MIDOSE-1310 file (N, C-alpha, C; in nm, 2 decimals, decimal comma, always signed):
residues 246
dqgv	-4,74/-1,21/-7,72/-4,73/-1,29/-7,69/-4,56/-1,35/-7,72; -4,49/-1,41/-7,68/-4,37/-1,44/-7,77/-4,36/-1,57/-7,78; -4,20/-1,57/-7,77/-4,17/-1,75/-7,91/-4,02/-1,71/-7,88; -3,96/-1,83/-7,84/-3,82/-1,86/-7,82/-3,78/-1,98/-7,92
itaa	-3,66/-1,93/-8,03/-3,60/-1,97/-8,03/-3,48/-2,07/-8,03; -3,52/-2,20/-8,03/-3,34/-2,31/-7,95/-3,30/-2,40/-8,05; -3,23/-2,43/-8,04/-3,14/-2,56/-8,14/-3,23/-2,69/-8,11; -3,27/-2,79/-8,17/-3,34/-2,90/-8,19/-3,20/-2,95/-8,18
mdin	-3,10/-3,00/-8,20/-2,92/-3,08/-8,18/-2,84/-2,98/-8,16; -2,68/-3,06/-8,20/-2,62/-3,01/-8,11/-2,54/-2,93/-8,26; -2,55/-2,86/-8,27/-2,45/-2,81/-8,36/-2,30/-2,82/-8,36; -2,21/-2,85/-8,41/-2,05/-2,87/-8,45/-1,96/-2,87/-8,60
sisp	-1,94/-2,76/-8,55/-1,87/-2,67/-8,66/-1,79/-2,56/-8,60; -1,66/-2,57/-8,74/-1,55/-2,45/-8,66/-1,55/-2,35/-8,73; -1,65/-2,35/-8,88/-1,67/-2,25/-8,95/-1,75/-2,13/-8,97; -1,84/-2,02/-9,05/-1,89/-1,95/-8,95/-2,06/-2,04/-9,05
itys	-2,17/-1,99/-9,00/-2,30/-2,07/-9,00/-2,37/-1,98/-9,02; -2,48/-2,03/-9,07/-2,62/-1,93/-9,11/-2,72/-2,02/-9,14; -2,81/-2,01/-9,05/-2,94/-2,03/-9,09/-3,05/-1,94/-9,08; -3,13/-2,01/-9,20/-3,27/-1,90/-9,20/-3,36/-2,00/-9,20
lfvq	-3,51/-1,91/-9,14/-3,60/-1,99/-9,11/-3,72/-1,87/-9,10; -3,86/-1,95/-9,09/-4,01/-1,86/-9,12/-4,08/-1,87/-9,00; -4,08/-1,73/-8,95/-4,17/-1,78/-8,85/-4,30/-1,69/-8,85; -4,45/-1,81/-8,80/-4,59/-1,76/-8,82/-4,65/-1,72/-8,74
csdq	-4,76/-1,62/-8,73/-4,73/-1,57/-8,58/-4,94/-1,53/-8,64; -5,00/-1,58/-8,54/-5,12/-1,58/-8,58/-5,26/-1,55/-8,47; -5,33/-1,52/-8,43/-5,44/-1,46/-8,37/-5,57/-1,60/-8,37; -5,67/-1,51/-8,21/-5,73/-1,62/-8,19/-5,85/-1,56/-8,27
gvpv	-5,85/-1,50/-8,35/-6,05/-1,43/-8,40/-6,06/-1,53/-8,54; -6,21/-1,44/-8,57/-6,24/-1,52/-8,67/-6,26/-1,37/-8,72; -6,25/-1,39/-8,87/-6,11/-1,47/-8,91/-6,02/-1,52/-8,88; -5,88/-1,64/-8,91/-5,78/-1,53/-8,86/-5,71/-1,52/-8,89
ltdt	-5,62/-1,39/-8,82/-5,51/-1,32/-8,93/-5,38/-1,38/-8,83; -5,28/-1,36/-8,98/-5,14/-1,44/-8,96/-5,06/-1,29/-9,02; -4,96/-1,37/-8,95/-4,86/-1,19/-9,00/-4,74/-1,34/-8,98; -4,65/-1,32/-9,09/-4,53/-1,38/-9,13/-4,35/-1,31/-9,12
srvl	-4,24/-1,34/-9,08/-4,18/-1,31/-9,07/-4,02/-1,38/-9,11; -3,89/-1,36/-9,11/-3,81/-1,46/-9,20/-3,73/-1,39/-9,07; -3,68/-1,53/-9,02/-3,55/-1,47/-8,92/-3,45/-1,54/-8,93; -3,28/-1,44/-8,98/-3,20/-1,51/-9,02/-3,03/-1,52/-8,94
isgt	-3,03/-1,64/-8,89/-2,92/-1,64/-8,78/-2,80/-1,69/-8,82; -2,68/-1,62/-8,81/-2,61/-1,64/-8,84/-2,44/-1,58/-8,71; -2,39/-1,66/-8,75/-2,24/-1,66/-8,66/-2,18/-1,80/-8,64; -2,04/-1,77/-8,54/-1,98/-1,87/-8,54/-1,93/-1,93/-8,41
vtgi	-1,98/-2,13/-8,40/-1,99/-2,18/-8,27/-1,82/-2,19/-8,22; -1,85/-2,18/-8,06/-1,74/-2,14/-8,00/-1,78/-2,26/-7,87; -1,67/-2,23/-7,85/-1,63/-2,41/-7,74/-1,62/-2,46/-7,78; -1,53/-2,56/-7,92/-1,47/-2,66/-7,95/-1,34/-2,68/-7,94
gpmf	-1,30/-2,65/-7,82/-1,15/-2,66/-7,85/-1,04/-2,66/-7,96; -0,89/-2,62/-7,93/-0,82/-2,62/-8,09/-0,82/-2,72/-8,15; -0,79/-2,71/-8,22/-0,86/-2,84/-8,40/-0,68/-2,91/-8,42; -0,67/-2,99/-8,44/-0,50/-3,02/-8,52/-0,51/-3,03/-8,66
nett	-0,41/-3,01/-8,72/-0,45/-3,03/-8,84/-0,43/-3,17/-9,00; -0,40/-3,25/-8,83/-0,43/-3,39/-8,88/-0,45/-3,50/-8,75; -0,58/-3,60/-8,80/-0,61/-3,69/-8,72/-0,49/-3,80/-8,69; -0,39/-3,81/-8,72/-0,29/-3,88/-8,71/-0,10/-3,89/-8,73
yrfd	-0,06/-3,84/-8,64/+0,05/-3,76/-8,72/+0,17/-3,89/-8,68; +0,31/-4,00/-8,80/+0,37/-4,05/-8,77/+0,48/-4,01/-8,82; +0,57/-4,02/-8,77/+0,73/-3,99/-8,77/+0,79/-4,05/-8,71; +0,87/-4,10/-8,83/+0,98/-4,25/-8,79/+1,12/-4,17/-8,72
lfen	+1,20/-4,23/-8,66/+1,34/-4,18/-8,60/+1,44/-4,31/-8,60; +1,51/-4,29/-8,57/+1,66/-4,32/-8,62/+1,68/-4,42/-8,49; +1,70/-4,50/-8,53/+1,79/-4,52/-8,38/+1,97/-4,47/-8,36; +1,97/-4,47/-8,20/+2,10/-4,36/-8,18/+2,12/-4,25/-8,15
stig	+1,96/-4,18/-8,24/+1,95/-4,02/-8,20/+2,00/-3,98/-8,11; +2,11/-3,90/-8,11/+2,11/-3,78/-8,05/+1,98/-3,75/-7,91; +2,01/-3,70/-7,77/+1,90/-3,61/-7,66/+1,90/-3,55/-7,73; +1,73/-3,46/-7,77/+1,73/-3,38/-7,79/+1,73/-3,40/-7,93
yeig	+1,75/-3,44/-8,03/+1,69/-3,47/-8,15/+1,52/-3,45/-8,21; +1,51/-3,34/-8,30/+1,36/-3,32/-8,31/+1,30/-3,42/-8,39; +1,19/-3,54/-8,38/+1,17/-3,58/-8,43/+1,04/-3,51/-8,50; +0,97/-3,45/-8,45/+0,87/-3,38/-8,59/+0,77/-3,29/-8,48
rvla	+0,70/-3,25/-8,57/+0,57/-3,17/-8,49/+0,44/-3,13/-8,50; +0,36/-3,14/-8,39/+0,22/-3,08/-8,41/+0,15/-2,98/-8,40; +0,04/-2,97/-8,48/+0,03/-2,77/-8,49/-0,15/-2,76/-8,45; -0,20/-2,74/-8,36/-0,34/-2,69/-8,38/-0,32/-2,55/-8,39
vnfd	-0,50/-2,56/-8,41/-0,55/-2,42/-8,45/-0,69/-2,41/-8,38; -0,73/-2,27/-8,29/-0,86/-2,25/-8,25/-0,89/-2,15/-8,33; -1,03/-2,24/-8,43/-1,08/-2,14/-8,49/-1,22/-2,03/-8,47; -1,18/-2,09/-8,27/-1,29/-1,93/-8,26/-1,22/-1,84/-8,24
pqnq	-1,29/-1,75/-8,33/-1,25/-1,55/-8,36/-1,24/-1,48/-8,19; -1,35/-1,52/-8,09/-1,31/-1,45/-8,00/-1,23/-1,53/-7,90; -1,12/-1,62/-7,98/-1,02/-1,69/-7,84/-0,92/-1,73/-7,92; -0,83/-1,65/-7,91/-0,70/-1,66/-8,01/-0,60/-1,61/-7,95
apie	-0,61/-1,68/-7,83/-0,47/-1,71/-7,70/-0,41/-1,78/-7,71; -0,28/-1,85/-7,68/-0,12/-1,90/-7,75/-0,22/-2,03/-7,68; -0,18/-2,14/-7,75/-0,24/-2,28/-7,72/-0,08/-2,36/-7,63; -0,13/-2,43/-7,49/-0,01/-2,45/-7,50/-0,03/-2,68/-7,57
ystv	+0,05/-2,74/-7,53/+0,08/-2,87/-7,60/+0,13/-2,93/-7,45; +0,05/-3,04/-7,42/+0,13/-3,15/-7,35/+0,09/-3,35/-7,39; +0,15/-3,38/-7,34/+0,16/-3,55/-7,39/+0,10/-3,61/-7,27; +0,10/-3,73/-7,30/+0,08/-3,89/-7,18/+0,14/-4,01/-7,29
gnst	+0,22/-4,05/-7,24/+0,25/-4,18/-7,26/+0,37/-4,20/-7,32; +0,43/-4,24/-7,24/+0,57/-4,30/-7,30/+0,65/-4,18/-7,31; +0,66/-4,14/-7,09/+0,70/-3,97/-7,14/+0,87/-4,02/-7,11; +0,96/-4,15/-7,14/+1,09/-4,20/-7,08/+1,16/-4,20/-7,19
yfiv	+1,12/-4,16/-7,29/+1,16/-4,11/-7,42/+1,09/-4,02/-7,53; +0,96/-3,96/-7,48/+0,95/-3,79/-7,56/+0,90/-3,70/-7,48; +0,88/-3,57/-7,51/+0,90/-3,46/-7,47/+0,84/-3,37/-7,59; +0,73/-3,32/-7,55/+0,66/-3,23/-7,62/+0,71/-3,06/-7,60
gent	+0,74/-2,98/-7,69/+0,71/-2,86/-7,60/+0,59/-2,79/-7,59; +0,61/-2,74/-7,48/+0,42/-2,67/-7,42/+0,41/-2,56/-7,54; +0,50/-2,45/-7,58/+0,42/-2,33/-7,70/+0,44/-2,40/-7,76; +0,50/-2,48/-7,86/+0,62/-2,53/-7,98/+0,51/-2,65/-8,06
giin	+0,47/-2,78/-7,99/+0,41/-2,89/-8,02/+0,56/-2,97/-8,14; +0,64/-2,96/-8,06/+0,78/-2,98/-8,12/+0,78/-3,10/-8,03; +0,81/-3,19/-8,08/+0,87/-3,31/-8,02/+0,99/-3,39/-8,08; +1,03/-3,33/-7,92/+1,23/-3,43/-7,86/+1,23/-3,58/-7,81
liar	+1,35/-3,58/-7,80/+1,32/-3,74/-7,79/+1,46/-3,71/-7,63; +1,39/-3,79/-7,50/+1,51/-3,77/-7,38/+1,57/-3,88/-7,34; +1,56/-3,98/-7,45/+1,67/-4,08/-7,42/+1,62/-4,18/-7,51; +1,82/-4,24/-7,54/+1,86/-4,26/-7,67/+1,78/-4,43/-7,64
ldye	+1,72/-4,41/-7,84/+1,65/-4,64/-7,81/+1,81/-4,66/-7,94; +1,76/-4,80/-7,89/+1,89/-4,90/-7,97/+1,84/-4,98/-8,01; +1,76/-4,98/-8,13/+1,68/-5,13/-8,20/+1,73/-5,22/-8,19; +1,83/-5,29/-8,23/+1,83/-5,44/-8,14/+1,80/-5,47/-8,01
qqpd	+1,82/-5,35/-7,97/+1,82/-5,39/-7,80/+1,65/-5,33/-7,79; +1,57/-5,35/-7,88/+1,45/-5,32/-7,83/+1,30/-5,47/-7,89; +1,26/-5,45/-7,82/+1,14/-5,63/-7,86/+1,09/-5,59/-7,96; +1,07/-5,70/-8,09/+0,97/-5,62/-8,19/+0,85/-5,55/-8,19
aere	+0,82/-5,58/-8,05/+0,64/-5,52/-8,04/+0,71/-5,34/-7,96; +0,81/-5,36/-7,92/+0,82/-5,18/-7,84/+0,92/-5,14/-7,96; +0,92/-5,15/-8,04/+1,01/-5,05/-8,18/+0,91/-5,00/-8,26; +0,79/-4,98/-8,23/+0,68/-4,86/-8,23/+0,61/-4,81/-8,13
ftit	+0,61/-4,67/-8,12/+0,50/-4,59/-8,00/+0,42/-4,49/-8,08; +0,32/-4,51/-7,90/+0,22/-4,43/-7,98/+0,20/-4,33/-7,85; +0,19/-4,18/-7,91/+0,15/-4,11/-7,78/+0,05/-4,05/-7,76; +0,04/-3,99/-7,67/-0,10/-3,89/-7,69/-0,03/-3,76/-7,62
ifat	-0,09/-3,65/-7,78/-0,11/-3,52/-7,75/-0,22/-3,39/-7,74; -0,21/-3,32/-7,63/-0,32/-3,24/-7,60/-0,31/-3,12/-7,64; -0,39/-3,05/-7,73/-0,33/-2,87/-7,74/-0,51/-2,85/-7,64; -0,44/-2,66/-7,53/-0,56/-2,65/-7,48/-0,53/-2,54/-7,45
dnlg	-0,64/-2,49/-7,49/-0,66/-2,31/-7,48/-0,69/-2,21/-7,37; -0,66/-2,13/-7,38/-0,68/-2,08/-7,20/-0,83/-2,09/-7,17; -0,91/-2,17/-7,18/-1,04/-2,17/-7,14/-1,07/-2,29/-7,06; -0,96/-2,35/-7,08/-0,92/-2,54/-7,07/-1,01/-2,62/-7,22
lnns	-1,01/-2,57/-7,28/-1,08/-2,64/-7,40/-0,99/-2,71/-7,45; -0,97/-2,81/-7,45/-0,83/-2,96/-7,52/-0,91/-2,97/-7,67; -0,84/-3,08/-7,75/-0,86/-3,14/-7,76/-0,69/-3,24/-7,79; -0,69/-3,35/-7,84/-0,61/-3,45/-7,85/-0,61/-3,52/-7,97
vpvv	-0,48/-3,50/-8,02/-0,44/-3,66/-8,18/-0,36/-3,77/-8,18; -0,31/-3,88/-8,19/-0,29/-3,99/-8,15/-0,12/-3,95/-8,23; -0,01/-3,99/-8,15/+0,11/-3,96/-8,27/+0,24/-4,09/-8,27; +0,21/-4,16/-8,38/+0,34/-4,27/-8,42/+0,42/-4,24/-8,41
iilq	+0,57/-4,32/-8,31/+0,72/-4,28/-8,37/+0,77/-4,46/-8,42; +0,81/-4,46/-8,55/+0,83/-4,61/-8,57/+0,99/-4,52/-8,53; +1,08/-4,66/-8,47/+1,19/-4,70/-8,45/+1,22/-4,73/-8,58; +1,37/-4,71/-8,67/+1,44/-4,75/-8,75/+1,60/-4,79/-8,76
nine	+1,59/-4,89/-8,78/+1,71/-5,02/-8,82/+1,85/-4,88/-8,89; +1,92/-4,83/-8,82/+2,02/-4,82/-8,95/+2,20/-4,95/-8,92; +2,28/-4,94/-9,04/+2,34/-5,00/-9,01/+2,41/-4,99/-8,97; +2,47/-5,04/-8,86/+2,64/-4,95/-8,77/+2,73/-5,11/-8,75
vsps	+2,69/-5,22/-8,74/+2,78/-5,25/-8,74/+2,85/-5,44/-8,86; +2,97/-5,45/-8,84/+3,01/-5,46/-8,97/+2,96/-5,60/-8,90; +2,99/-5,70/-8,99/+2,90/-5,84/-8,96/+3,05/-5,90/-8,98; +3,04/-6,00/-8,89/+3,24/-6,16/-8,87/+3,19/-6,25/-8,92
idas	+3,27/-6,32/-8,93/+3,27/-6,45/-8,96/+3,32/-6,54/-8,79; +3,26/-6,62/-8,79/+3,31/-6,74/-8,65/+3,33/-6,82/-8,74; +3,47/-6,88/-8,66/+3,47/-7,07/-8,73/+3,56/-7,19/-8,63; +3,49/-7,24/-8,60/+3,48/-7,33/-8,53/+3,67/-7,40/-8,49
shaa	+3,77/-7,37/-8,65/+3,87/-7,33/-8,58/+3,93/-7,23/-8,73; +3,98/-7,16/-8,68/+4,04/-7,04/-8,76/+4,23/-7,13/-8,79; +4,28/-7,20/-8,72/+4,39/-7,28/-8,74/+4,34/-7,42/-8,74; +4,28/-7,52/-8,88/+4,21/-7,61/-8,85/+4,34/-7,69/-8,90
aise	+4,39/-7,86/-8,82/+4,49/-7,90/-8,81/+4,36/-8,06/-8,84; +4,38/-8,18/-8,95/+4,35/-8,25/-9,07/+4,46/-8,36/-9,02; +4,45/-8,49/-9,01/+4,50/-8,52/-9,10/+4,50/-8,59/-9,23; +4,65/-8,62/-9,25/+4,64/-8,70/-9,39/+4,57/-8,79/-9,43
napp	+4,49/-8,83/-9,36/+4,44/-9,00/-9,39/+4,31/-8,97/-9,34; +4,30/-8,84/-9,35/+4,13/-8,79/-9,38/+4,05/-8,89/-9,49; +3,96/-8,88/-9,50/+3,87/-8,96/-9,59/+3,85/-8,82/-9,69; +3,78/-8,83/-9,82/+3,72/-8,75/-9,87/+3,55/-8,69/-9,81
gsti	+3,59/-8,54/-9,81/+3,42/-8,53/-9,73/+3,43/-8,48/-9,60; +3,56/-8,46/-9,55/+3,53/-8,52/-9,36/+3,60/-8,29/-9,37; +3,51/-8,19/-9,25/+3,48/-8,14/-9,26/+3,61/-8,12/-9,22; +3,69/-7,99/-9,25/+3,76/-7,90/-9,19/+3,79/-7,80/-9,07
ssli	+3,65/-7,74/-9,13/+3,63/-7,63/-9,02/+3,49/-7,56/-9,08; +3,42/-7,57/-9,03/+3,27/-7,48/-9,00/+3,28/-7,35/-9,01; +3,20/-7,24/-9,08/+3,16/-7,08/-9,10/+3,09/-7,08/-9,10; +3,01/-6,98/-9,00/+2,92/-6,89/-9,02/+2,98/-6,69/-8,95
crds	+2,86/-6,65/-9,08/+2,87/-6,52/-9,11/+2,72/-6,45/-9,02; +2,79/-6,35/-8,93/+2,69/-6,34/-8,87/+2,70/-6,18/-8,86; +2,56/-6,09/-8,88/+2,57/-5,94/-8,82/+2,43/-5,92/-8,78; +2,49/-5,82/-8,61/+2,35/-5,79/-8,51/+2,25/-5,66/-8,56
ddaa	+2,32/-5,67/-8,69/+2,17/-5,53/-8,76/+2,08/-5,64/-8,78; +2,11/-5,75/-8,87/+2,09/-5,80/-8,99/+1,96/-5,94/-8,94; +2,01/-5,95/-8,81/+1,95/-6,03/-8,70/+1,81/-5,97/-8,70; +1,81/-5,85/-8,63/+1,73/-5,73/-8,60/+1,65/-5,78/-8,66
dnlm	+1,64/-5,73/-8,80/+1,55/-5,75/-8,88/+1,53/-5,88/-8,93; +1,56/-5,99/-8,89/+1,53/-6,14/-8,97/+1,62/-6,13/-9,06; +1,72/-6,09/-9,11/+1,80/-6,14/-9,25/+1,91/-6,17/-9,22; +2,00/-6,25/-9,35/+2,10/-6,30/-9,30/+2,24/-6,26/-9,38
pslt	+2,33/-6,21/-9,35/+2,47/-6,14/-9,39/+2,47/-6,28/-9,53; +2,61/-6,28/-9,64/+2,61/-6,39/-9,69/+2,79/-6,42/-9,71; +2,79/-6,54/-9,71/+2,97/-6,53/-9,69/+3,01/-6,62/-9,80; +3,12/-6,55/-9,85/+3,15/-6,57/-9,93/+3,34/-6,61/-10,00
lltn	+3,34/-6,77/-10,05/+3,45/-6,78/-10,03/+3,55/-6,72/-10,15; +3,68/-6,62/-10,12/+3,75/-6,58/-10,19/+3,89/-6,62/-10,27; +3,93/-6,76/-10,24/+4,07/-6,82/-10,25/+4,02/-6,90/-10,38; +4,06/-6,99/-10,47/+4,06/-7,04/-10,60/+4,07/-7,19/-10,56
ltnt	+3,93/-7,30/-10,52/+4,00/-7,38/-10,45/+4,06/-7,51/-10,56; +4,03/-7,49/-10,64/+3,96/-7,61/-10,77/+4,08/-7,70/-10,78; +4,20/-7,65/-10,82/+4,29/-7,81/-10,81/+4,40/-7,79/-10,69; +4,31/-7,81/-10,57/+4,36/-7,84/-10,45/+4,23/-7,94/-10,35
piaf	+4,30/-7,95/-10,28/+4,28/-8,10/-10,24/+4,13/-8,04/-10,08; +4,12/-7,97/-10,09/+4,00/-7,89/-10,01/+3,87/-7,81/-10,12; +3,77/-7,82/-10,06/+3,68/-7,81/-10,09/+3,59/-7,71/-9,99; +3,49/-7,62/-10,11/+3,39/-7,50/-10,01/+3,24/-7,58/-10,01
emgm	+3,21/-7,60/-9,91/+3,02/-7,67/-9,95/+2,90/-7,55/-9,86; +2,86/-7,46/-9,93/+2,75/-7,43/-9,88/+2,69/-7,45/-9,79; +2,64/-7,39/-9,67/+2,49/-7,44/-9,56/+2,35/-7,44/-9,57; +2,35/-7,46/-9,53/+2,14/-7,43/-9,53/+2,14/-7,36/-9,58
sqsl	+2,17/-7,21/-9,55/+2,17/-7,07/-9,61/+2,32/-6,98/-9,62; +2,27/-6,86/-9,72/+2,40/-6,83/-9,69/+2,47/-6,75/-9,61; +2,45/-6,78/-9,46/+2,55/-6,76/-9,42/+2,63/-6,84/-9,36; +2,62/-7,00/-9,44/+2,75/-7,09/-9,33/+2,74/-7,16/-9,45
gnlv	+2,83/-7,18/-9,42/+3,01/-7,33/-9,49/+3,01/-7,37/-9,40; +3,07/-7,48/-9,52/+3,18/-7,61/-9,45/+3,32/-7,61/-9,51; +3,44/-7,62/-9,46/+3,57/-7,61/-9,56/+3,61/-7,82/-9,54; +3,59/-7,80/-9,62/+3,63/-8,03/-9,59/+3,73/-8,06/-9,75
trsg	+3,75/-8,15/-9,67/+3,84/-8,21/-9,80/+3,77/-8,25/-10,01; +3,87/-8,26/-10,04/+3,80/-8,27/-10,16/+3,84/-8,45/-10,23; +3,98/-8,44/-10,19/+4,03/-8,58/-10,18/+4,12/-8,58/-10,04; +4,24/-8,71/-10,14/+4,30/-8,75/-9,99/+4,46/-8,66/-10,02
ldye	+4,48/-8,60/-9,90/+4,57/-8,49/-9,83/+4,68/-8,58/-9,80; +4,83/-8,53/-9,89/+4,91/-8,58/-9,80/+5,03/-8,46/-9,83; +5,07/-8,49/-9,69/+5,14/-8,40/-9,65/+5,33/-8,43/-9,68; +5,34/-8,50/-9,75/+5,53/-8,44/-9,82/+5,47/-8,35/-9,94
drtq	+5,33/-8,32/-9,96/+5,36/-8,30/-10,06/+5,27/-8,14/-10,02; +5,18/-8,11/-9,96/+5,21/-7,96/-9,92/+5,12/-7,99/-9,79; +5,14/-7,91/-9,65/+5,09/-7,86/-9,56/+5,03/-7,84/-9,51; +5,10/-7,69/-9,56/+4,93/-7,59/-9,52/+4,83/-7,50/-9,64
ftva	+4,75/-7,47/-9,62/+4,66/-7,39/-9,67/+4,63/-7,26/-9,60; +4,59/-7,18/-9,73/+4,55/-7,05/-9,67/+4,44/-7,03/-9,71; +4,30/-7,01/-9,70/+4,20/-7,00/-9,79/+4,11/-6,86/-9,71; +4,05/-6,79/-9,79/+3,99/-6,60/-9,73/+3,85/-6,62/-9,79
frcv	+3,76/-6,60/-9,69/+3,65/-6,56/-9,73/+3,57/-6,40/-9,70; +3,43/-6,35/-9,76/+3,46/-6,22/-9,75/+3,30/-6,30/-9,69; +3,25/-6,21/-9,59/+3,08/-6,17/-9,55/+3,06/-6,07/-9,54; +2,92/-6,05/-9,64/+2,89/-5,90/-9,63/+2,72/-5,91/-9,55
dsgg	+2,69/-5,77/-9,52/+2,59/-5,73/-9,49/+2,47/-5,69/-9,61; +2,32/-5,64/-9,50/+2,24/-5,62/-9,62/+2,25/-5,49/-9,68; +2,39/-5,42/-9,58/+2,41/-5,28/-9,63/+2,51/-5,26/-9,68; +2,55/-5,38/-9,70/+2,69/-5,34/-9,79/+2,82/-5,36/-9,70
lt	+2,80/-5,35/-9,63/+2,93/-5,39/-9,45/+2,99/-5,52/-9,48; +3,13/-5,52/-9,46/+3,21/-5,72/-9,47/+3,31/-5,66/-9,36
């Protein structure tokens, strides 16, 4: 008689495998006679497709990078020794901005991205890259690309009046000018630039009061103004963003 050895469950391995088992054969006589033989099964599992060397890839991308910029590279290997043909890469998702080299696995930028123009929810991109062998077998891996802000814009000072006029009869505490330090880069990251007074106003009838935040302030009268004593004051301010630009 004959017997067939079959797998009782799926075998999932990318490394050489070895199984050892014993098979016993017995007859129908009296007494029953038997014989035992050892069977050694070894080999490499095929048909699993190329495997990536990472479960997830993550790359940083600085805003305003030039078109064609190389963001990163993925790598897949075919562990089937009988199939070492070149692997082809392809991608799905967010094809507006990214492309993957068919033969290299290199991810390139195909459209410029501006951090300040992207909503918060659209500053992180996830694409799926497939690696396919010549038998059509494939595996995929997620690739996360995170858009990073760069400090590219100097801050500016907005004043309600850069050449304010005020009556000499204005009472102490009267607002001469309100100032706001603004920066689009900091605003995109929910940060605030800082406003600093550069002129010493100690012995003058005007003063500077900080507002509710480091970016706000008011130039006010400290005491009564006398037109006949002095008609003009020049006050300097500096605005500095979180990256040091002024």
